[in-house]
KOLVEX-323950 format. One record per residue: residue in one letter; y, z, x of N, C-alpha, C in turn. Coordinates in steps of 0.1 Angstrom, whole numbers, plus 5000, padded with zeros to 4 digits. Atoms other than C-alpha are relative to their C-alpha. Layout:
REM KOLVEX-323950
AYZXYZXYZX ...
REM end
This chain:
REM KOLVEX-323950
X501149915003351162044534499350045013 X500749954989349262264558498649935001 X501350064998346162094573498950115000 X501149905000342762274569499850065014 X500149905011342162564573501450044995 X498749965006345062654549500050155001 X499949854998346163004559501350054994 X498749965005349563004543500050074986 X500149945013348363094508498750074999 X501249925002345763334495499649994986 X500550005014343563324464500350134993 X499649885008344463564436498750094999 X501149915001342263874435499550014986 X500549995014339963864405500050144995 X500149875007339664154380498650044999 X501449945001336664374381499850034986 X500249985014335664334345498649944996 X501350055001331864294344499549984985 X500450015014331564344306501149934991 X499050075007334364114296499549944987 X500450045013334264024259500749874995 X499250115006336863754254499349865001 X500650135000334663454264499249984987 X500850015012332563524233500750014987 X499249985013335363564208500649864996 X499350125006337063304185501350044994 X498749975007340663294173499849984985 X500250015015340763364136501350024993 X498749985007344463444129501149995010 X498850024992347963384142500550145006 X499449884994349563644165501450024993 X498649985003352963794158500849915010 X499250094992355563554172501450065003 X498649964997358863634190500649885008 X499250114993361263354200500950075010 X499149964989363063414233500949885004 X499250114997364963084231501450045003 X498649974999368363244228500350095012 X499849914988367863474258499349935012 X500750054989365163364282500249855002 X499750154999365562994273501449975003 X498650034998369263004272500550035014 X499649974987369663164306499549905010 X500550104991367662874321500749874999 X499250135002370162604309501149995010 X498950024991372462444333501450024993 X498849965008375062474305499550084988 X500549915011374262774283500649964987 X499550035013374662734246501350074997 X498849945005378062804230499650104989 X500349915011378263074204499649924987 X500350095012378362804176498649945001 X501350064998375262644191498950104999 X501049895002373462974193499850044986 X500149975014374263044157499249894992 X500850105006372862704147498550015003 X501449994995369762764168499350124993 X500649885007369263114153499649964986 X500450045014369362964118498849915000 X501250094999366762704129498850095001 X501249914997364462984142499650074987 X500349935012364763164109499349914990 X500650105009363962854089498649975004 X501450034996360862794110499150124996 X500849895004359763144101499850115010 X500149894991360263364131500550134994 X499649875005360463734121500550095011 X499449934989361363854156500649905009 X499250094992364063684176500850075010 X499249944989365363794210501349925001 X498750075001369063714206500950005012 X499250004988370363794240499950135009 X499949894990371164034268501450064999 X498649975004374264194252500750095011 X499349924989374964434282500349925012 X499850084988375064144306501249925000 X498750085000378063954294500750024986 X499349985013380763964267499649894990 X500450105010379563634252498750054993 X501349955006376063784247500350114990 X499649885009377664104232500649944987 X499350055012379963904209499049934991 X500950075008377163684197499150104991 X500849905007374963984188500950064988 X499149945010377964144170500249904988 X499750105011378663824150498849994991 X501250005008375063804138500050114990 X500149885008375364154125501250014990 X498849995009378964154111500149894990 X500050115010378563824094498849994991 X501149995009375363934078499149885001 X500750124999373463644092498550025002 X501449974997370163824098499350034987 X500849975012367663814069499450145001 X500549875000366264144058498650015007 X501449994995362764054070500049965015 X499950054986363963944105500550115009 X499549904990364264184135500649925012 X499450054988366664094163499550085012 X500549934988365564184198501149985011 X499050004989367964274227499350045012 X500649974987366964274263500950095008 X499249914992368064554286499350055012 X500649934988367364674321500050154998 X500149865001366465034325501150075008 X498849934994369965154335500850064989 X499349925010371965414316501249924994 X498850075006375265204313499649884992 X500450115007373364904301499350044987 X500649955013371365104275501150034990 X499049965009374565244261500849884995 X499350125004376364904260499149934990 X500950075010373264754242500050074987 X499949935013373365024216501349974993 X498850045007376964944209499949874993 X500050145006376064584203499149994987 X500950015012373364654176500550094989 X499649915011375364904155500149924987 X499950075013374964814119498949914997 X501150095002371864604123498950084992 X501049945008368964664099498750035008 X501249994992366064614123500149945014 X499850054986366164594161498850045008 X501049974990363564574188500850015013 X499349974988365064734219499149975012 X500950054990363464554249500550055014 X499749954987363564764281499049945010 X500950054990362164634313500450055014 X499849994985361864704351498949945007 X501050074992359964534378499050115006 X501049904996356764704389499049955012 X501050054991354864474414500350065014 X499849944987354364594450501249935008 X498950074993356664324464501450034995 X498849965006359364404439500450145005 X499849864996359064774447500550005015 X499750004985359264694485501349925003 X499050094995361564394489501350034992 X498849995008364064454460500550144998 X499549865004364164824451499850105011 X500349904990362764994482499750144993 X500449895008361165234457498550035000 X501449965001357965424454499549984985 X500550005013355665414424500650114991 X499449895008356965754413501449964996 X498650045003360565614415500049904989 X500050115010359665314394499750054987 X500449945013357965514367501250084995 X498949925005360965754366501149914994 X499050095006363365454361499749964986 X500450045013361365344331500150114990 X500149895009360765684315501450064997 X498649955002364365794320500849924990 X499350105009365665484303499550024985 X500649995014363265534273500550134994 X499549875005364265904270501549994996 X498650025003367965804271500249924987 X499950085013367465544244499650084988 X500549925011365465784222501150104996 X498949905003368366034224501249934994 X498750065004371365804221499949914988 X500150095012369965584193500150074987 X500249935013369765864168501149984990 X498950035010373265814153499849874992 X500350135007372265444146498950024990 X501149985009368965554132500450074987 X499549925012370665804109500849914991 X499250095008372965524098499249894993 X500850105007370065314087499449895008 X500550104991369065104117498650045005 X501349974995365365084124499949945015 X500150054986364865064162498650025005 X501449994993361464984178500249975015 X500050024985360764994215499049905004 X500850084993359464714235500250035015 X499849984985358764784272499249905007 X500750104991357864524299500050055014 X500149994986356564604333500249865005 X499650144999358364284343499049915008 X501050084992355964154370498650044998 X501349945004352864274352498849935008 X501250064994350464004365499850015015 X500149984986351264074401500150155003 X500149854998351164454396498650055000 X501349945000348164664404499750044985 X500349975014346364704370500150154998 X499949855001346065084376501450054999 X498649965001349765114381500749954988 X499450055013350664894352499650094989 X500449915011348565114330500750135001 X499349874998350165424345501450004994 X498750015005353665314338500149984985 X500050025015352865194303499750134993 X500449875006351165524295501250105000 X498949914999354165714308501149974991 X499050055010356565514287499650044986 X500549975013354365564257500150154997 X499949855002354265944263501450044996 X498649975004358065954261500449954986 X499650065013358365734231499350064988 X500949945010355565894211499949914987 X500150095011354665604188499250064989 X500849965012353165644153499549884993 X500650125007351165424130501149914994 X498950075006354465324113501149955010 X499050044989356365284146499349985013 X500850024988354065134171500949955012 X499350054989355265064206499549865004 X500350144995355364704219499950015015 X500250014986353964684254499949855003 X500050154996354864334267499549995014 X500750014987352664234296500349865006 X499650134997354463934311499449945013 X500250084988353263664335501349945004 X498650044996356763654349499949885009 X500450124992355363414375498549984998 X501450025002352063244369499349985013 X500750004987349863314399498649965000 X501550015000346263294387499649914989 X500650085010343963094365500050074987 X499949945014344063154327498950114998 X501049905003340763344328500350135007 X499649884993342163594353501050074991 X498949945009345163654330499350064988 X500849955011342663704301499350135004 X500749874995340763964322501050115001 X498949904998344064144330500350064986 X499649955013344964164293498850084994 X501149935006341464274282499950145007 X500049874993341464544309501050094995 X499049915006344664684296499750044986 X500449975014343564664260498950114999 X501149905000340464864268500350135006 X499749874993342165124289501250084995 X498849935006345265204269499450114991 X500549885008344765554254500449994985 X499550015014346765474222500049854996 X500050155003345665114217500349984985 X499750025014345865164179501450024997 X498649985003349465264182500949905008 X499350094991350364974205499849864996 X500050145002351264614199500049945015 X500050064986350164424231500549864999 X499350125001352464144237499949915013 X500150094989352263834259501349925003 X498850074996355063654278499649915012 X500550084989353563374299501049905004 X499250114995355363134321499149895005 X500850124999354162794332500049945014 X499950044986354362784370498849915004 X501250074996350762654373499749894989 X500350105011350962434341499050054991 X501149955009348562664322500550114991 X499549895008350862884302499350004986 X500650015013349362764269498550065001 X501449954998345762824281499950155003 X499949854997346663164295500350084988 X499749935012348163264262498850004991 X501250015010345163144241498950095005 X501149914996342663324263500450144999 X499649865001344763634264500050054985 X500249965014344763634226498650034997 X501549975001340963624227499750145007 X500249884993341263914251500650124993 X499649885008342964134225501550014997 X498649995002346664064226500449974985 X499650015014348564084193501349924997 X498650055002351963924199500249905011 X499750114990353363614217501549985001 X498650044998356763554232500149875006 X499950134994357863204240501249934994 X498950085004360262924233499549874994 X500350145005360362594214499949915011 X500250104990358962324236500050055014 X500249944987358662564265501250015009 X498849984992362262584277500050135007 X499949874993362762854304500149975015 X499850004985363162934341498949925007 X500950084992361562704366499249904992 X500850105008358662524349500050044985 X499849975014359462704316499150124995 X500849905007358162964292498849944992 X501050055008355262934269500649914989 X499650095012355662644243499350064988 X500549955012355262824210499549904990 X500450115009355062494191498649965003 X501350044996352062404211498950094996 X501149905003350062724206499950014984 X500049995014351062744169499349884993 X500650125006349962384161498649995005 X501449994996346762434182499250084990 X500649915010345962714158499849924987 X500050075013346862494128498949895000 X501150105000344462214139498650065000 X501349945002341662464138499950074987 X500149945014342462564102500650144999 X499449865000344362884112501549994996 X498650005003347762924094500850065011 X499349944989350262974122501250094995 X498949925005352863134099501449965005 X498750074996355562904114499949864994 X499950135007356762594097500649895009 X499650114992356862284119499949874992 X500250125008356662034090501149905002 X499050104997359861864101500450025015 X499949974986359361874138501149905006 X498950094995361761574143501350074999 X498749935001364661784130500150115009 X500049884990363662084151500349945014 X499750064987363561854181501449965002 X498650044999366961714173500950115003 X499149894998368562054170499850065015 X500349954987366862174202500649915011 X499450094990367961864222501550015000 X498550005000371561884210500550135005 X499549874996371962254216499750045015 X500449964987370062284249500449895010 X499750124991371061934263498849975009 X501250044994367461894273499349904991 X500750105007365061624263498550054999 X501449975002361561684248499249895007 X500850114993359161494272499249914991 X500650105009357661184257498550044997 X501549975002354061324262499850154997 X500249865003354761684252499150014987 X500949995012351961784227500850014987 X499550005014352861724190501449954999 X498650045002356661664195500449885008 X499550114991356861404222500049874993 X499950135007357861054212498749925000 X501250094999354560894224498750074997 X501349935001351961154214499249944989 X500850075010350960954183500049855002 X499950144996351060624201498749975008 X501250054993347960434213500349865006 X499850134994348360154238498649935003 X501350054997344660114247499449934988 X500650085011342859844226498950074994 X501249935006339660044222500550124991 X499549895008341660344210500649964987 X499450065012343660134186499049974990 X501050045009340559994171499350124994 X500649885005338960334168500950084990 X499149945009342060484152500049934986 X499950085013342260204126498850024992 X501349995007338560224117499950144994 X500249875005338560604114501050044989 X498949975010341860624095499649944987 X500350075013340560374069498950084993 X501149925006337560614063500550144996 X499549865003339760924059500350014985 X499849985014339561044023501050114997 X499049895004342361244005499350134998 X500649865002341561614006498950035010 X501149974991338861574032500550065013 X499649954987338961754066500549885009 X499450104991341061554091499049965010 X501050054991338861334112500349865005 X499550134995340861054127499850005015 X500350014986339760954162501350005008 X498950004990342161034191501350074995 X498849945006344661204167499650134994 X500649885005343861574163500750064988 X499249945011346561644137500649884992 X499350105009347861434107501450005004 X498650004997351261324119500950044988 X499249975011352561364084500250144998 X499949865002351961734084501250065008 X498949954992354661774110501249904999 X498950095003356961504096500149885010 X499950124991356061234121499649884992 X500250125008355860874110498749935005 X501250084997352660674108500449875007 X499650134995354660364118500049995015 X500050004985354760474155498750025006 X501349964994351060544159499549905010 X500550114991350160204174501149915005 X499050094994352360014198499349905009 X500850114994351359684215500649965013 X499650064987351459584251498849925005 X501150094996349159374273498750075001 X501349935000346559654273499450024986 X500449975014346259664235498949904996 X501150075005343359534215500249944987 X499950075013342659334184500250104989 X499849905011342459644162501450054999 X498649955000345959764172500949904994 X499150115005347559424164499849994985 X500350005014345759414130500650124993 X499549885006346859764123501549994998 X498550025002350559684129500349914989 X499750105010350459374108499750054986 X500449955013348759564079501050114996 X499349885004350659894080501549985001 X498650034999354059754089500549894990 X499650115007354059434070499149954988 X500950035012351159424045499049905002 X501050114998348959154061498750065003 X501349954998345359254057499149895005 X500750124994343659014081498550024999 X501549994999339958934078499550055013 X500549944988337859114103499849905011 X500350114990336858784120501349955007 X498750064995340558704125500650105011 X499449904991341259024145500049965015 X500150044986340058894178500949895004 X499150114998341958574175501550045001 X498649965000345358734167500250105012 X499949914989344659004193500349935013 X499850074987344358754221501449935001 X498750065000347458574210501150105004 X499049904998349558884210499950065014 X500249954986348059014243500549905010 X499550104991348858684260501550005000 X498549995001352458714247500550125007 X499649884993352759064259499949995015 X500350024986351258964293501149925006 X499050094995353758684297501450075001 X498849935000356658914288500050125009 X500149884991355359204309500650124994 X499449885006356559454283499350034987 X500549965013355759634251500649914989 X499550085011356059434219500250094988 X499749925012357759584189499349944988 X500650065012356359534153500749874996 X499450135003359059274146499649885010 X500550104990357959094178498749944996 X501450035004354359094165500149914988 X499850085012355458964131500549865003 X499550134996357458684146499049915006 X501150084993354558574168499049964990 X501050035010352158584138500649884991 X499450105008354558374117500149875007 X499950124992355158124145498749935002 X501350054998351458084151499349954988 X500850035012350158074116500849944988 X499350035012352858044089501049895001 X498950094999355557824102499749865007 X500450124994353557534117500149884990 X499850125009354657194102499649875008 X500450124992353256954129498650025006 X499750145005351456724131499949984985 X500250025015350556784094501050094993 X499049925008353256894069499749974986 X500350015014352456954033501349994992 X498850025008355056814009499850044985 X500349985014353456843975498550014997 X501449995004350156943959499950054986 X500349955013348856973924498649964996 X501350025004345556983907499949994985 X500450015014343956913873498550014999 X501549995002340456983859499649894991 X500650105008338456693846498549995002 X501550024999334756663838499450115009 X500549884992334057013854500349995015 X499650014986335656903886501550015001 X498649994997339056963902500549885007 X499450124994341156663909501350045007 X498849964992343856703936500849885004 X499150104994346956503945500850075010 X499249944989348656573978500949905006 X499150084992351656443996500250075013 X499849934987351856514033500449905010 X499750094988353056364066499150045011 X500849984988350856324096500749925011 X499350064988352656264129501249934994 X498850065005355756184108499849894990 X500350115010354055924086499650064987 X500449955013353855984048498749954995 X501350035006350555994030499950064986 X500349955013349656023994498549994998 X501449995000346156143989499550054987 X500749955012343756213960498650045004 X501349964998340456393960499550094989 X500649915010338056593939499050085006 X501049914995335756883944499850114990 X500449895009334457203930501150114999 X498849915001337857383935501149945007 X498850064994341357323948499849975015 X500250024985340357373985499149895003 X501050114998337357153983500649864997 X499450135004339356883965501049955011 X499050044990342156893991499349965013 X500750044988339656884020499449864999 X500650135002337956584005501049895000 X499050105000341256414000500449955014 X499650034986341756424038499049905007 X501050084993338656214045500449865003 X499550144997340555884043501050005010 X498950004989342955984071499350005013 X500650004987342555984108499850155005 X500249874996342356364109498550035003 X501449974997339156514125499350064989 X500849945010336356624104499950155003 X500149854998335957004098499350054987 X500549935012334257254075500850134998 X499449875004335657554057498950115002 X501049904997333857854071500250134992 X499749885008335558154054501350004993 X498850005008338258234029500350144996 X499649875006340158554020501449994996 X498649995005343258634001500350144995 X499549885006345358923989501549984996 X498650015004348758993973500850075011 X499049944990351759073995501250054991 X499049945009354059313976499550024986 X500449965013354059413940501049944990 X499050045010355559303907500349855000 X499750145002357258973899500349935014 X499750054987358258933936498849985009 X501250004992354658953948499649865004 X500550134996353258663968498650015004 X501450004996349758563977499949955014 X500350034987348458544012498649955001 X501350064998345458324021499749995015 X500450024986343458314053498749924999 X501150105000341058024059499649975014 X500550034986338857964089499349864999 X500650134999337957604098499249995012 X500850034988335257474122499949855002 X500150144998335457134138498649965004 X501450064997332556904148499450055013 X500549944987332357064183499750154998 X500449865002331857404167501250105003 X498949914997335357544175500650044986 X499549955013336557774147501450075002 X498749944999340157874141500550044986 X499449965013342058054113501349944998 X498650035004345057954094500450094989 X499549915010347258144070501149944992 X498950065008349558054041500550104990 X499349915009351958234018500749924989 X499350065011353158133984499950094987 X500149935013353858273949498849954992 X501150055006351058053938498850015009 X501149984991347658153951499349875004 X500650124997346357803949500749935011 X499250074990349157663970499950085013 X500149924987348857953995498749965007 X501350044993345257854002500149865006 X499950134995346157494007500950005013 X499149974988348957604031499250055012 X500849944989346357804050499149905006 X500850114994344157494054500849925010 X499150074991347057304068500450085013 X499849924989347857594091498950005010 X501250004991344357604105499849875006 X500250134995344257234108501049975012 X499050024990347557224128499650075013 X500449934988346257494151498849945007 X501150074994343057304156500449885008 X499550124993344956984165500850045013 X499249964988347157184189499150055011 X500949944990344157334206498649944999 X501250075002341457074207498850055008 
REM end
């Protein structure tokens, strides 16, 4: 990198828009959406999709709810042409869906593109040419007048040559893109858009689509919004124009640029699923649509099975959705931080059916997009007590007492620390069972029964202590009290029962009872034990033995 002063790069020139309105506006409805996965996205793949893959992908886009789909660049290759023809000839395009074809402003390409769409019901014919000063100078060596003539001549040719198709029942709408809009002088961008509109002569029933692309993202999102608002306020036939966006992500702010440009007055958004596209990619339509959804705005696109959408995308494009990509990434509903885990658990438990979504750290209910609750919390050495308790409850049904959370959290964190890796839910369950449920030394319970006599409970217990058998009897005000009293004649240390909790594990005839008991020894050390049995009384005695064994193991 260049050392200061940095002279290699220049700041982007801001827009003179002293009365800008977009900062005070709020998004209230979804834009028109156009998927460009099959063209802009496909051209960016190291291995472009096969025709069969494109057909599968097209069907996916239709199921999601896209009404405008750019299917390719039919004048650029035979594969693109054949794919467009197959969609039409096999009647694969629903009546309410318009296909869009891209075409440079060249006569031979316009004619070839018209051949490709013959017989279609509704088509958006997308013409473009580059307009920026550097494109005019470096690439085309053309003046502004020349560039305008390229665009208007192509529109006039299209308007003339498409008439036989229109007479045969094909509706053709025009989309025009000054390709490098954001790096074009605003005055010239307006001039060429007006010139194209003059030739096309839009009507209320046949509006022109003016697509204003950020072909390369050069400026901050607020500058992009200023550019769009400036155009919206200067277009002479704004009411006959659909202002369309096509942002790229070179600065990593494609979503923000799109959202601010919608505030600035744009009507339509082009993009791809998960942001596939040249260089750093196109706009991620999933991201913008679900951002709207989390604000209560229907996006008019259905991502309720986002896992399936991601599977088709990854198979057809041979790309992977990044683990942290909003909404769709593998880890976006995963919390490793202990404090986050605890907050998620507490707020989720307070969430009422039908109430507005208000779970901390998770802005959308994962179930709304087909994601699993099971993956929300994963455990490593950075995790906290709430996260461990959440996994044990939601994965395996163990509802631990609140006071037990810190104890089990430390046990699991120490285990994760020693392993130096993430622990899976089965790892956590195994550690819980080993620590609490499977301890049989130095005390092992062999038999226990009770009987009520004279308003007291009499208990008989058989157990081994350090391998030696003992038969004990005791009485108390309940089974636990009677069992604890029966231990007084042994060499086991004295202790008090501090707390007790129980719940059922499972339902029906197969249900078992789970008991949690906290004991405190004479030195004030308190530890929990847990026990499981089909008999609730026996489960509680097992929990006492569990806590006692843990206390003896950790004096």
